[in-house]
C-alpha positions, 0 to 999 in steps of 0.5 A: 550493510545489514540486511532484512528478511520480510515474510510474504503472503500469497494473494488471490492472484497466486503471487507472493507479496512481501507483507511489508513494503516501502511507500514512496509518496512525497519522495522526490529526487535524491530522496529516492535513493532510499529505494535502492538502499531498501532493495539493497538491504532486503526489501522487495515491495516498492509502492509508487503511483503516477499522482506522486509524480516520482515513477521514472525516479523510482525506476532509476533507483531500481535500475541502479540497485543490485536486486534482480527485477525478478525478485521485486514486487513493484506496485503503482496505481492509476489515478481517476482522471485516467479511468476511461479505457483509452486514458487507462491504457495511456496510464498503464503504458506510461508507468511501464515506461517510467519504470522501465519494466515490461511487467508490473506486479501489482496495479491498483485503481487508486480510488473509486471514480465515475469510470472505475468499472470501465478501468477495471476491465482494462486492468483485467485485459493487462492482467490476461496478457501477463503484463500486470500480474495482480490487479487491485483497488485502493480506497474502495468502500464495501459499496464499491466493491459490490459494484465492481462484483457486478462486472469483474471477472477477477476479483481484486487481490488487495485493498489498500486503505488507510488503517492505523490505531486512530483509524483501525477499520476493525470490521472493514478489515475482517470483511476484506479478509472474509472475501479473500481480499488482502488489506494494505495500509497506507499511513500506517503509523498515523504520521507518527502523531503523539496520540499514538506514539505517546499513548500509554498503551504503545509506550507500555508495549514498547517497554515490554518488547524492548521495541520503539513505539513505531515497531509496535504499531507496525507489529500490530498491523502484522498481527491483524493480517494487514500489510503496512506500507510505511514510507520513510526517506531515512536509512535508519527507519528502514532497519527500524521498520523492518525489525518487527517480526519477532514481536508477538502481540496478544489478542488482549494487546491487539485490542487494547491498541484498537481502542485508540480508534475514534470517529475523528481519527481519519487523516485522509479524505473520506473514501466516499467524499464526492467532493474529493472524488470529483477533484480526483476526476478533473486532476489535469492529465500529464 
């Protein structure tokens, strides 16, 4: 089996995180064999979450791989219905059990929520014990980060947000980087929408660099200092997604891809959608 080599970025926690990882959203059952395959070919960042309902399967795939746990950067998340202190502890402990590990490389608060600050203090406690090596947030707005500043002893190392050419988040990504918070992108290729993959700029750059449109988009993230987390259940895509580190995009090319962005480009829920956040907080406990 061919192997891939993925560079790392050092986070504010002091730990090195691969700049490209495997997302496992909507991957279940036999599909999660892709996790073992990814590890065996050189991927080291695996991203899961309680809400994906696959942590136990991810843990099994990791156990079946030939990769030592010490080489894996394993990531999970706490959903807002578990943000109260006792429930947050319960969620973390369940994740540890399901992933079959005694520490987690990084844990996110998956969204903002009513009890987010309470949950953050729980993450800090686990961080102090070394059980969670890096603590981070996902889908936090600038306002949410300011609220967190008021109580946090540890700044989040990363903020995982939706970023892709239709939603480039240029100013917010710059803000995060200025604060020393690593931007991490989910939905990084905009679900391969034709607006992106068939756009003249992406097609032209794919021809120029002799790469696929997907590789150009992922290289655009890397050039901007963003860590993309593409998801796939196809072995060939694992190779394609990682074969991007020989692509050098110019500032003009990056800016041209940014121009694909629009006010209607967001695919997921707005980070400050009160109705959506209320739905998250009332997700049934399990």
